[in-house]
C-alpha positions as CSV (number, residue, x, y, z in Angstrom):
1,M,54.5,27.0,-36.6
2,S,53.4,25.7,-33.3
3,E,50.3,28.1,-33.7
4,L,49.4,26.4,-37.0
5,I,49.7,22.9,-35.5
6,Y,47.6,23.8,-32.4
7,S,44.6,25.6,-34.4
8,P,41.3,23.8,-34.0
9,P,40.9,22.8,-37.8
10,I,44.5,21.2,-37.7
11,V,44.0,19.4,-34.4
12,F,40.5,18.1,-35.8
13,L,42.2,16.6,-38.8
14,I,45.0,15.0,-36.7
15,F,42.5,13.3,-34.5
16,M,40.4,12.4,-37.5
17,V,43.3,10.5,-39.0
18,I,44.3,8.9,-35.6
19,S,40.6,7.7,-35.1
20,L,40.5,6.4,-38.7
21,A,43.9,4.5,-38.4
22,L,42.7,3.0,-35.1
23,S,39.3,1.9,-36.6
24,R,41.3,0.2,-39.5
25,L,43.6,-1.4,-37.1
26,F,40.9,-2.8,-34.7
27,S,38.7,-3.9,-37.7
28,L,41.4,-6.4,-38.4
29,Y,40.6,-8.0,-35.0
30,S,36.8,-7.7,-35.2
31,Y,34.7,-10.8,-35.8
32,Q,33.9,-11.5,-39.3
33,N,30.6,-13.2,-39.7
34,P,30.7,-15.8,-42.9
35,Q,26.9,-15.5,-43.2
36,R,26.2,-12.0,-43.9
37,D,22.9,-12.4,-45.4
38,H,21.0,-10.5,-42.9
39,G,23.8,-8.9,-41.2
40,L,22.3,-5.2,-41.9
41,D,18.7,-5.9,-41.7
42,A,16.4,-4.2,-39.1
43,Y,16.4,-5.9,-35.7
44,A,13.2,-5.7,-33.4
45,C,13.0,-7.6,-30.3
46,G,15.1,-10.7,-31.7
47,E,12.5,-11.2,-34.7
48,R,13.0,-10.8,-38.2
49,N,10.3,-9.4,-40.5
50,V,8.0,-7.9,-37.8
51,R,4.7,-6.9,-39.5
52,H,2.8,-5.8,-36.4
53,Y,5.2,-3.6,-34.6
54,I,3.9,-1.7,-32.0
55,N,4.6,2.1,-31.7
56,P,4.5,3.3,-28.1
57,D,2.7,6.6,-27.5
58,Y,4.8,9.2,-25.9
59,S,2.1,11.9,-25.7
60,Q,1.9,11.8,-21.9
61,F,5.7,11.8,-21.5
62,F,6.1,15.0,-23.6
63,P,4.9,17.7,-21.0
64,F,7.3,16.0,-18.3
65,A,10.2,16.1,-20.5
66,F,9.3,19.6,-21.8
67,F,9.1,20.8,-18.2
68,F,12.4,19.3,-17.1
69,T,14.2,20.6,-20.2
70,I,12.9,24.3,-19.7
71,M,13.8,24.1,-15.7
72,H,17.3,22.7,-16.5
73,V,18.0,25.6,-19.1
74,L,16.5,28.2,-16.8
75,A,18.9,27.1,-13.9
76,L,21.8,27.0,-16.2
77,V,21.1,30.4,-17.7
78,V,20.5,31.9,-14.2
79,A,23.3,30.3,-12.5
80,T,26.0,31.3,-14.9
81,A,24.7,34.7,-16.0
82,P,27.0,37.6,-15.0
83,Y,25.7,40.1,-12.6
84,E,26.0,42.9,-15.2
85,A,23.7,41.0,-17.6
86,L,20.7,41.0,-15.3
87,L,18.1,41.5,-18.5
88,L,19.1,38.1,-20.0
89,P,18.2,35.8,-17.1
90,L,15.1,37.8,-16.4
91,G,14.1,37.3,-20.0
92,Y,14.7,33.5,-19.7
93,V,12.6,33.4,-16.4
94,A,9.8,35.1,-18.1
95,A,10.0,32.7,-21.1
96,G,10.0,29.8,-18.9
97,V,6.9,31.0,-16.9
98,L,5.2,31.3,-20.0
99,A,6.3,27.9,-21.2
100,M,5.0,26.4,-17.7
101,V,1.7,28.3,-18.2
102,I,1.2,26.9,-21.6
103,I,2.2,23.2,-20.4
104,F,-0.2,23.3,-17.5
105,K,-3.1,24.9,-19.3
106,N,-3.3,21.9,-21.5
């Protein structure tokens, strides 16, 4: 019986029921706005009905984000790979070098 209770699907369901019960309980104490006409509208910098919304350009940010993502994944794979599986980290390092060449080539 204890193996069934500690199985991941049952534990997930137990925590789901607990979280839903807490959500219902705490919603009783939450602030209820009597004027809910615009309660679910989009919000942009404190203004309603923004017609001229500025979309920032992240094209210059992408290479830096990609570089740090590749480096973090490489460090994680190389640092946690067992000594017996030497081919996997070497493959990741080769793929990382290829990704860095592609990034800095552009």
